[in-house]
BASEFI-232733 format. One record per residue (C-alpha): y, x negated, z negated; residue in three letters. Coordinates in steps of 0.5 Angstrom, whole numbers, plus 2048, in hexadecimal, padded with zeros to 3 digits. Example, Ala and Ser with C-alpha at 12.3 -4.5 7.8 and 13.67 -1.06 7.14 Angstrom:
# residues 2
7F77E77F0ALA7FE7E57F2SER
END
This chain:
# residues 275
8E0737746UNK8E273B73FUNK8E2741742UNK8DB740745UNK8D973E73EUNK8DB74473BUNK8D8748740UNK8D1745740UNK8D1745738UNK8D274C73AUNK8CC74D73DUNK8C8749739UNK8CB74E733UNK8C8754736UNK8C2751738UNK8C074F730UNK8C375672FUNK8BF75A735UNK8B9755733UNK8B875273AUNK8B874B737UNK8B274C732UNK8AD751737UNK8AF74B73DUNK8AD746738UNK8A7749734UNK8A474C73BUNK8A474573EUNK8A2741738UNK89C746738UNK89A74573EUNK89B73D73FUNK89773D738UNK89174173BUNK89073E742UNK89173773FUNK88B73873AUNK88673C740UNK889737745UNK888730741UNK88173273FUNK87D72F744UNK881729746UNK87D724741UNK877726747UNK87A72574DUNK87E71F74CUNK88572374DUNK88B721747UNK88D727743UNK894727744UNK89372774BUNK88F72D74BUNK895730747UNK89A72E74CUNK896732751UNK89573874DUNK89C73A74BUNK89F738752UNK89B73D754UNK89D74174FUNK8A5740750UNK8A4742758UNK8A2749755UNK8A674A74EUNK8AC74674EUNK8B0749754UNK8AD750752UNK8B174F74BUNK8B774B74EUNK8B8751754UNK8B875674DUNK8BD75374AUNK8C175274FUNK8C1758754UNK8C675C750UNK8CB75674FUNK8D075A752UNK8CE760754UNK8CB76274DUNK8D276074AUNK8D676474FUNK8D376A74EUNK8D476A746UNK8DB767748UNK8DB761744UNK8DD75C74AUNK8E376074AUNK8E475E743UNK8E2757743UNK8E775674AUNK8ED759747UNK8EC752743UNK8EF74C746UNK8E974A74AUNK8E7749751UNK8E174D754UNK8DE747756UNK8DD74474FUNK8DB74B74DUNK8D574A751UNK8D5743750UNK8D4744748UNK8CF74A749UNK8CB74474CUNK8CB73E747UNK8CA744743UNK8C3747746UNK8C1740747UNK8C273E740UNK8BD74473EUNK8B8742743UNK8B873B742UNK8B873C73BUNK8B274073CUNK8AE73C741UNK8B073573CUNK8AC738736UNK8A773C739UNK8A473773EUNK8A6731738UNK8A2735734UNK89B734738UNK89C72D739UNK89E72C732UNK898730730UNK89372C735UNK896725733UNK89372872BUNK88D72972DUNK88C72272FUNK88C722736UNK88E71A73AUNK89471C73EUNK897716741UNK89E714743UNK89E71774BUNK89B71E748UNK8A171E743UNK8A671C749UNK8A372274EUNK8A2728747UNK8AB726747UNK8AB72674FUNK8A772E74FUNK8AC730749UNK8B272E74CUNK8B0730753UNK8AE737750UNK8B573874DUNK8B8736754UNK8B373C757UNK8B6740752UNK8BE73E754UNK8BC74075BUNK8B9747759UNK8BF749753UNK8C474675AUNK8C074B75FUNK8C1751759UNK8C8750759UNK8C9751761UNK8C5757761UNK8C975975BUNK8CF75775EUNK8CE75B764UNK8CB762762UNK8CF76875EUNK8C976A75AUNK8C4767754UNK8BE76A758UNK8C076875EUNK8C076175CUNK8B9762757UNK8B676475EUNK8B975F762UNK8B775975DUNK8B075C75CUNK8AF75B764UNK8B2754764UNK8AD75275FUNK8A7755763UNK8AA751769UNK8AB74A766UNK8A674A761UNK89F74F766UNK8A175176DUNK8A474B770UNK89E74676EUNK89974C770UNK89D74C777UNK89E745777UNK896744777UNK89474A77BUNK899745781UNK89573F77FUNK88F743780UNK890746787UNK89474078AUNK88E73B788UNK893735788UNK896736790UNK89D73778FUNK89E737787UNK89E72F786UNK89E72B780UNK8A672B780UNK8A7732781UNK8A373477CUNK8A6730777UNK8AD733779UNK8AA73A778UNK8A8738772UNK8AF736770UNK8B173D772UNK8AE73F76CUNK8B073D764UNK8AA73E761UNK8A673A766UNK8AB735766UNK8AA73575EUNK8A273575FUNK8A272F763UNK8A672B75EUNK8A272C759UNK89B72D75CUNK89B725760UNK89F72275BUNK89971C75AUNK89271C75CUNK88F71E756UNK893725757UNK89272675FUNK88B72575EUNK88B72C75AUNK89073075CUNK88E732763UNK891733769UNK899731767UNK89672A766UNK89672976EUNK89D72A76FUNK89F72376BUNK89E71F771UNK8A5723775UNK8A972576EUNK8AB72076AUNK8AE721762UNK8B6720764UNK8B572576BUNK8B172B765UNK8B572B760UNK8BC72B765UNK8B9732768UNK8B8735761UNK8C0732760UNK8C2735767UNK8BF73C764UNK8C373C75EUNK8C973A762UNK8C973F767UNK8C7745764UNK8CC74375EUNK8D1742763UNK8D1748768UNK8D074D761UNK8D774A75FUNK8DA74B765UNK8D7752765UNK8DA75475EUNK8E1751760UNK8E1756765UNK8DF75C762UNK8E276275FUNK8E2763758UNK
END
């Protein structure tokens, strides 16, 4: 455990030195504050709770931004250190490869969690300071959104590690990471929507659609956050329709599996890789 924490601290220190922590936090805070004040402006006339609009806005922002940030900080975690020669030095100490990988994961996840908590928390605090009425249900939904956002970031950190453990060059890892982002964030949903339009409800039933949504971690995240209450479902569009067949437990378990499986595969690939 101590070895894991030492490696995690090293990653956090490198993130501070490379300004990753500061840049990520400022970016999330700036975008979150912008969405908060622009998105919550009309709530008084449409009867929607202000924080619920913020949750929907931030959840949509998270789907596009957090996976990209997670892949950027993780895609060269293994291959980058090997190219620089620092991995050989690190493994000369009495530490297992799985401990190195897990320590890196903890460190990168800590960076992402800190940026998310501060950035999104600043938006909620700013909204509360304006005097907007925020009830307990909205605060619970907001806390769930932050927690699931960190979990979504963990998914793409694990995917970045898997790529990094399999390829031989940083450039290749960066290209594959961008490709993964495009597939999970943009192309998958476009293809699914096209299939639904063509099918016209003939073969793709509600159960099949639910299973297809679980095959994409961003869709599982979207359904979890945009259908958590009647108020959220009313302003979240199509995402609320999947609530009937997918419960919170299944959605969170899916996201957890999306972390564990790639992380385990990356540890296996790293253990078999020659230095």
